[in-house]
C-alpha positions in Angstrom: 74.7 139.8 54.7 71.7 142.1 54.7 68.4 142.2 52.8 65.5 144.6 52.6 62.0 143.6 53.6 59.3 143.7 50.9 55.5 143.7 51.7 53.7 141.3 49.4 51.2 139.4 51.5 48.0 139.8 53.4 48.0 139.1 57.2 49.3 135.5 56.7 52.3 134.9 58.9 53.7 131.7 60.3 57.2 130.7 61.1 59.1 133.8 59.8 62.5 135.3 60.2 64.7 137.9 61.8 65.4 141.1 59.8 69.1 141.4 60.8 72.6 141.5 59.6 72.9 137.8 59.8 76.4 137.5 58.3 77.7 137.7 61.9 76.2 134.3 62.6 78.6 132.6 60.3 81.5 133.9 62.3 79.9 133.1 65.6 78.8 129.5 64.8 81.1 126.7 63.8 78.5 124.0 63.3 75.9 123.3 60.5 72.2 122.9 60.8 71.3 120.5 63.6 69.5 117.3 62.5 66.0 116.5 63.7 66.4 113.8 66.4 63.8 111.7 68.2 64.6 113.0 71.7 64.8 116.5 72.9 67.7 117.9 74.9 67.8 119.9 78.1 69.0 123.5 77.9 70.3 124.6 81.3 69.0 128.0 82.3 71.6 128.7 85.0 68.7 130.2 86.9 68.6 131.2 90.5 66.5 129.1 92.9 62.9 130.0 92.7 62.9 131.5 96.1 65.4 134.2 95.1 64.5 134.8 91.5 62.8 138.2 91.1 59.7 137.0 89.2 59.3 133.5 90.7 56.1 134.3 92.5 54.4 135.1 89.2 54.6 131.5 88.1 51.8 129.0 88.7 52.6 127.1 91.9 52.9 123.7 90.1 55.5 124.9 87.7 57.3 126.8 90.4 57.4 123.7 92.6 58.7 121.5 89.7 61.3 124.1 88.7 60.9 123.3 85.0 59.0 124.7 82.1 58.7 122.1 79.3 59.3 123.8 75.9 58.1 122.2 72.7 60.4 123.1 69.8 61.5 122.0 66.4 65.2 121.8 67.1 66.4 121.7 63.6 66.2 125.3 62.6 69.7 126.9 63.0 70.4 129.5 64.2 67.1 129.9 66.0 67.3 126.5 67.7 69.5 123.5 66.9 71.9 121.1 68.4 75.6 121.7 68.3 78.3 119.1 67.7 78.1 118.0 71.4 74.3 117.6 71.2 73.5 120.7 73.3 70.5 122.7 72.3 71.7 126.2 71.3 70.5 129.2 69.4 68.5 132.4 69.7 65.5 130.9 71.4 67.5 128.8 73.9 69.5 131.8 74.9 66.4 133.9 75.5 64.8 131.0 77.4 67.9 130.8 79.7 67.6 134.5 80.4 63.9 134.1 81.2 64.9 131.2 83.5 67.0 133.6 85.6 64.0 135.8 86.1 61.6 133.1 86.9 63.8 130.7 88.9 63.1 127.7 86.7 64.8 125.6 84.0 63.5 125.8 80.4 63.7 122.2 79.1 63.6 122.0 75.3 61.8 118.9 73.9 62.2 118.1 70.2 59.2 117.8 67.9 58.2 118.6 64.4 56.9 122.1 64.0 53.4 121.1 62.9 52.8 119.2 66.1 53.7 121.9 68.6 50.3 123.6 69.1 48.7 120.1 69.5 51.3 119.4 72.1 50.2 122.4 74.1 46.6 121.3 73.9 47.4 117.8 75.2 49.6 119.3 78.0 52.7 117.6 76.7 54.4 121.0 76.8 53.9 124.1 78.9 54.9 126.4 76.1 56.0 126.3 72.5 59.1 128.3 71.5 60.2 127.7 68.0 60.3 130.7 65.7 56.5 130.6 65.7 54.8 133.8 64.5 51.9 135.2 66.4 48.9 135.2 64.1 45.2 135.8 64.6 44.5 132.3 63.2 46.7 130.7 65.7 45.3 132.8 68.5 41.7 131.7 67.6 42.4 128.1 66.6 41.5 128.7 62.9 42.9 126.5 60.1 44.5 128.9 57.7 43.5 126.8 54.7 39.9 126.1 55.4 39.0 129.1 57.7 37.4 126.6 60.1 37.9 126.5 63.8 40.0 123.4 64.7 41.1 124.1 68.3 40.9 126.4 71.3 43.8 128.6 70.0 46.8 129.8 71.9 48.0 133.0 73.4 51.4 134.5 72.5 54.0 136.5 74.3 55.8 138.4 71.5 59.6 138.7 71.8 61.0 139.2 68.3 60.2 140.3 64.7 60.9 138.3 61.5 60.5 138.0 57.7 61.1 135.2 55.1 63.4 134.5 52.1 63.8 132.5 49.0 67.1 130.6 48.3 68.3 128.4 45.5 71.3 126.2 44.6 74.3 128.4 44.1 74.8 129.5 40.6 71.4 128.1 39.5 68.7 130.6 40.5 66.3 129.5 37.7 65.6 133.2 37.0 63.9 133.5 40.4 64.0 137.0 42.0 60.5 137.4 43.4 57.6 135.2 44.4 55.9 136.0 41.1 58.8 134.2 39.4 57.8 130.9 40.9 55.1 130.0 38.4 56.2 126.9 36.6 58.8 126.1 39.3 58.9 123.6 42.2 59.3 125.0 45.7 60.4 122.9 48.8 59.2 124.2 52.2 58.8 123.1 55.8 55.2 122.0 56.5 52.7 124.4 58.2 55.1 127.3 58.1 54.7 130.8 56.7 56.7 129.7 53.7 54.2 126.9 53.2 51.3 129.5 53.5 53.0 131.8 51.0 53.7 129.0 48.5 50.0 128.0 48.6 49.0 131.6 48.1 51.4 132.0 45.2 50.2 128.7 43.6 46.7 130.0 43.6 47.8 133.3 42.1 49.7 131.4 39.3 46.5 129.5 38.5 44.3 132.6 38.6 46.7 134.5 36.3 46.7 131.6 33.8 50.4 131.0 34.3 52.3 127.7 34.7 51.5 125.8 37.9 53.7 126.2 41.0 54.4 122.8 42.5 54.8 122.6 46.2 56.7 119.9 48.1 56.4 120.1 51.9 58.6 118.4 54.5 58.7 117.9 58.2 61.9 119.8 58.6 63.7 122.6 56.7 66.9 120.5 56.2 64.8 117.9 54.4 63.6 120.7 52.0 67.1 121.7 51.4 68.2 118.1 50.7 65.4 117.9 48.1 66.7 121.1 46.4 70.3 119.8 46.5 69.2 116.7 44.7 67.5 118.8 41.9 64.0 117.7 43.0 63.1 121.3 43.7 64.1 124.7 42.3 63.9 126.8 45.4 63.5 126.7 49.1 61.7 129.3 51.3 62.5 129.7 55.0 63.0 132.3 57.7 65.6 134.8 56.8 68.2 134.0 59.5 67.7 130.3 58.7 68.2 130.9 55.0 71.2 133.1 55.6 72.8 130.7 58.0 72.4 127.8 55.5 73.8 130.0 52.7 76.8 130.8 54.9 77.5 127.3 56.3 76.2 124.6 54.0 79.1 123.1 52.0 81.3 125.8 53.4 79.1 128.4 51.7 79.2 126.7 48.3 75.7 125.1 48.2 73.1 127.9 48.3 72.4 131.6 47.5 69.6 133.9 48.6 67.5 135.4 45.8 65.4 138.6 46.1 64.3 140.4 49.2 62.7 139.3 52.4 58.9 139.5 52.6 57.0 141.4 55.3 58.0 140.8 58.9 55.8 139.7 61.8 56.2 139.0 65.5 57.6 135.8 66.9 55.7 134.7 70.0 56.1 132.2 72.8 52.9 130.1 72.5 50.9 129.3 75.7 47.6 127.4 76.0 44.5 129.6 76.4 43.9 128.3 79.9 47.4 129.1 81.1 46.9 132.8 81.7 49.1 132.9 84.9 52.0 131.3 83.0 51.4 133.7 80.1 51.5 136.7 82.3 54.7 135.5 84.1 56.4 135.0 80.8 55.4 138.5 79.6 56.8 140.0 82.8 60.1 138.0 82.3 60.5 139.0 78.7 59.9 142.7 79.6 62.4 142.3 82.4 65.2 141.1 80.2 64.4 143.8 77.7 64.7 146.4 80.4 67.8 145.1 82.0 69.8 144.7 78.8 70.2 140.9 78.7 67.9 140.7 75.7 70.0 143.1 73.7 73.2 141.1 74.5 71.6 137.9 73.2 70.3 139.2 69.9 73.6 141.1 69.4 75.5 137.9 69.9 73.5 136.3 67.1 73.6 139.3 64.8 69.9 139.9 64.6 69.6 143.3 66.2 67.1 144.5 63.6 64.6 142.0 64.9 64.5 143.5 68.4 61.4 144.5 70.2 61.0 147.0 73.0 57.8 145.7 74.5 56.7 142.2 75.4 53.2 142.3 73.9 50.5 139.6 74.3 48.8 138.6 71.0 50.3 141.5 69.1 50.1 139.5 65.8 47.5 140.1 63.0 
């Protein structure tokens, strides 16, 4: 399945999606969306020992000595990160993390959390990084609350490793006349909390009000599967999520009988690995590792495996988001 990318927003970007031929995913993956669970799960990196890994010396000594990078992630977002039928953390992000582990000589240990708690987890040192389809934005870099415009934290740095956009999808055969975001006035949308979809929904609700149209009702949830369940029960008309997530759900949920994508993707932005502002040494090590797997071809193999080649980057930028 393919979709074009339509520009309709300002600089707002949050958790957004890959711009790729995601139909391949359905053939590659045999499991449905992983459920949010209380505990995280290790993702083995098959990395070399730190002493022989090519970029191990770039890591902070405490992480190099521990041999582990703790990754905060919302592991209920197939195919980006989710748990397979055996409980193993799999997906685009875990595969990229495993490749980074080979370069750095450490294991990337994924720990499960809701998406809206990840940056706070970095600030409290619960995690070393956050890797969870998180889009690099200026607001996040500067610790600005997107709703109020007020500074609420120190902000984070990002190492960009992918590009992404977002889609709308409905119950199959019941699109409620929705083709674009402007068709949402008078409807109910279900979204995952504090994501780009949530930002866009609030932006559209304000536009509906300004234009004198019917109100857009927003229902937000801790996870995307919860938003989908709400729509399945007819409590919402439409769900918005990252394009690969939407496409994966359309392909796999109910054997492809539950959902359908409506309209085009919205403007894409960069995914980034989030790192606390005071972790500059770790940030720079990650940047070097991402660039290394781009240059050696491992990155291309991973994104080709998941059918998201159109989201590829050629340079591991720091804070490239706007």
